[in-house]
C-alpha positions as CSV (number, residue, x, y, z in Angstrom):
1,M,2.0,28.3,13.8
2,S,-0.1,28.6,16.4
3,H,0.0,27.2,19.9
4,K,-3.0,24.3,19.5
5,I,-0.7,23.2,16.5
6,D,2.2,23.3,18.4
7,S,0.4,21.4,21.0
8,V,-0.6,18.7,18.9
9,D,3.0,17.8,17.5
10,Q,4.4,17.6,21.0
11,K,1.6,15.3,21.7
12,I,1.6,13.0,18.8
13,G,5.4,12.9,20.0
14,R,4.5,12.1,23.4
15,R,2.2,9.2,22.5
16,I,5.5,7.5,19.7
17,R,7.9,7.8,22.4
18,L,5.0,5.9,24.7
19,E,3.9,3.6,21.9
20,R,7.5,2.8,21.2
21,E,8.3,2.3,25.2
22,A,5.2,0.5,26.2
23,R,7.0,-2.3,23.4
24,N,10.3,-2.0,24.9
25,W,11.6,-1.0,21.3
26,S,14.7,1.0,21.1
27,L,14.9,3.8,18.8
28,T,17.1,1.5,16.4
29,E,13.5,-1.4,16.3
30,L,11.2,1.1,15.6
31,A,13.5,2.4,13.0
32,E,13.7,-0.6,11.5
33,K,9.9,-1.8,11.8
34,S,9.0,1.8,10.8
35,A,11.6,2.6,7.9
36,V,11.7,6.0,10.0
37,S,15.8,6.6,11.0
38,R,16.4,7.1,14.5
39,A,17.0,10.6,14.0
40,M,14.3,11.6,12.9
41,I,12.0,9.4,15.6
42,N,14.1,11.7,17.8
43,K,13.3,14.9,16.5
44,V,9.5,13.7,16.1
45,E,9.7,12.2,19.8
46,R,11.3,15.7,21.5
47,G,8.2,18.0,19.5
48,E,10.9,19.2,17.3
49,S,9.7,18.0,14.0
50,S,6.1,17.9,12.4
51,P,5.8,14.3,11.1
52,T,4.5,14.2,7.9
53,A,1.5,11.8,6.8
54,M,3.7,9.3,5.1
55,L,5.5,9.6,8.8
56,L,2.4,8.9,10.8
57,A,1.2,6.2,8.6
58,R,5.1,4.6,8.9
59,F,4.4,4.6,12.7
60,S,1.3,3.7,13.2
61,G,1.8,0.2,10.4
62,A,4.6,-0.4,12.7
63,F,2.6,-0.3,16.3
64,G,0.3,-2.8,14.3
65,L,-2.2,0.5,15.3
66,T,-4.5,2.3,12.7
67,M,-3.6,5.6,11.6
68,S,-6.6,7.1,13.2
69,T,-6.0,5.4,16.6
70,L,-2.3,6.6,16.6
71,M,-3.7,10.1,16.2
72,A,-6.7,10.0,18.6
73,R,-4.3,8.6,21.3
74,A,-2.5,11.6,20.7
75,E,-4.8,14.1,20.4
76,M,-8.1,12.8,22.1
77,Q,-9.6,14.8,25.5
78,E,-12.1,13.0,27.7
79,G,-16.2,13.7,27.5
80,R,-18.9,13.2,24.9
81,L,-18.7,16.2,23.3
82,L,-16.3,17.8,21.5
83,R,-16.7,21.3,20.4
84,Q,-14.9,22.8,17.1
85,E,-13.0,24.9,18.6
86,D,-11.6,22.0,21.1
87,Q,-11.1,19.9,18.2
88,P,-7.3,18.9,17.6
89,L,-5.7,20.2,14.2
90,W,-2.7,18.7,12.6
91,I,-0.7,20.5,9.6
92,D,0.9,18.0,7.6
93,P,4.1,20.2,6.8
94,D,4.4,18.4,3.2
95,S,1.2,18.8,1.9
96,G,-0.4,21.9,4.1
97,Y,-3.7,19.7,4.3
98,V,-5.5,19.9,7.2
99,R,-6.6,17.2,9.8
100,R,-9.7,18.3,12.2
101,H,-10.5,15.3,14.1
102,V,-14.3,15.7,15.3
103,S,-15.6,13.4,16.7
104,P,-15.3,13.0,20.7
105,A,-12.9,10.1,22.4
106,S,-15.6,6.8,23.0
107,D,-15.3,3.2,23.5
108,L,-17.5,3.7,19.5
109,P,-15.1,1.7,17.5
110,M,-15.5,4.9,14.5
111,D,-14.1,8.2,14.1
112,V,-14.3,11.0,12.2
113,V,-11.9,13.2,10.4
114,H,-12.6,16.6,8.9
115,I,-9.3,17.2,6.1
116,D,-9.3,20.4,4.4
117,L,-6.7,19.2,0.9
118,P,-5.1,23.1,-0.4
119,P,-5.0,23.1,-4.3
120,K,-2.4,20.8,-6.2
121,A,-1.6,19.3,-2.7
122,R,-1.2,15.6,-2.9
123,V,-0.8,13.3,0.0
124,S,0.4,9.6,-0.5
125,L,0.4,6.8,2.2
126,P,1.1,3.4,2.2
127,A,-1.0,-0.1,2.8
128,S,-0.2,-0.2,6.3
129,A,-2.4,2.9,7.3
130,F,-4.9,1.2,6.0
131,L,-4.9,-2.3,7.8
132,F,-7.4,-3.3,10.5
133,L,-9.7,-0.6,9.8
134,R,-13.0,0.6,7.0
135,Q,-13.2,3.6,5.9
136,L,-15.7,5.7,3.9
137,I,-14.9,9.1,2.0
138,W,-17.6,11.7,1.9
139,V,-16.8,15.1,-0.2
140,L,-18.3,18.6,1.0
141,N,-16.4,20.7,-1.3
142,G,-14.5,20.5,-4.0
143,T,-12.9,17.6,-6.4
144,L,-11.0,15.1,-4.8
145,S,-8.8,12.5,-6.5
146,F,-8.2,9.1,-5.1
147,A,-6.0,6.5,-6.3
148,E,-6.5,3.0,-4.0
149,G,-3.5,1.0,-5.3
150,E,-4.7,0.7,-9.1
151,T,-7.8,2.4,-9.6
152,T,-8.6,5.8,-9.2
153,Y,-11.4,7.9,-9.0
154,T,-12.5,11.6,-9.1
155,L,-15.6,12.1,-6.4
156,H,-17.2,15.4,-6.6
157,Q,-19.1,16.9,-4.1
158,G,-21.3,14.7,-2.1
159,D,-20.0,12.0,-3.5
160,C,-18.6,8.9,-0.9
161,L,-17.3,5.9,-1.4
162,E,-16.0,3.1,0.9
163,L,-12.3,1.7,0.4
164,G,-11.9,-1.6,-0.3
165,G,-8.6,-3.6,1.4
166,P,-5.9,-2.4,2.7
167,N,-3.7,-1.0,-0.4
168,D,-1.3,2.0,-1.1
169,C,-3.9,5.3,-1.8
170,V,-3.0,8.9,-3.0
171,F,-5.2,11.8,-2.2
172,A,-4.8,14.5,-4.6
173,N,-6.5,18.1,-5.3
174,E,-5.5,18.6,-8.7
175,G,-8.1,21.4,-9.1
176,D,-7.7,25.4,-8.0
177,E,-9.8,25.4,-5.1
178,P,-9.8,23.6,-2.1
179,C,-11.3,20.3,-1.1
180,R,-12.5,19.1,2.0
181,Y,-13.3,16.0,2.7
182,A,-14.7,13.9,5.4
183,V,-13.1,10.4,6.6
184,I,-15.3,7.7,8.3
185,V,-12.8,5.3,10.0
186,L,-14.2,2.4,11.2
187,T,-12.1,0.0,13.0
188,R,-12.7,-3.6,12.5
189,L,-14.2,-5.6,14.9
């Protein structure tokens, strides 16, 4: 695993601890609000465990933040230009999907995230990950099967979908080739 990825896991852990402490919550309180065990929270906060997408969604929901906001607070550096080599990467240890935060830190109510979803990979996220925001999914390469609640969409290269209200969602690459897509996250004003 590269030093850059290890650094992101440590930054995420510090951010989760800072968010918890800013609310004067104990590990037990965060565990109750996020449905994540105290032991796992402790490992994540110390940078000893790379959180899965599901864990990050649970933490962000407990904090009343979007997952993108939580990640941006952990990853971002100042400046209007964020060169590709400086864009923070995070790899979901469960699915192997690679998340690259593309947009620089700014006061715009928007983030752009680039995802590489490996063949046969599947990522489930709870509705709490989609509170307080609107999102567009734009498929750059491959085919993405996206389930939003009871509705499933098959998105091909060039297709763009606006997500509806908060729902449990599943991102799946059922094919044999990687799927690459962009997520444009708009914070609700």
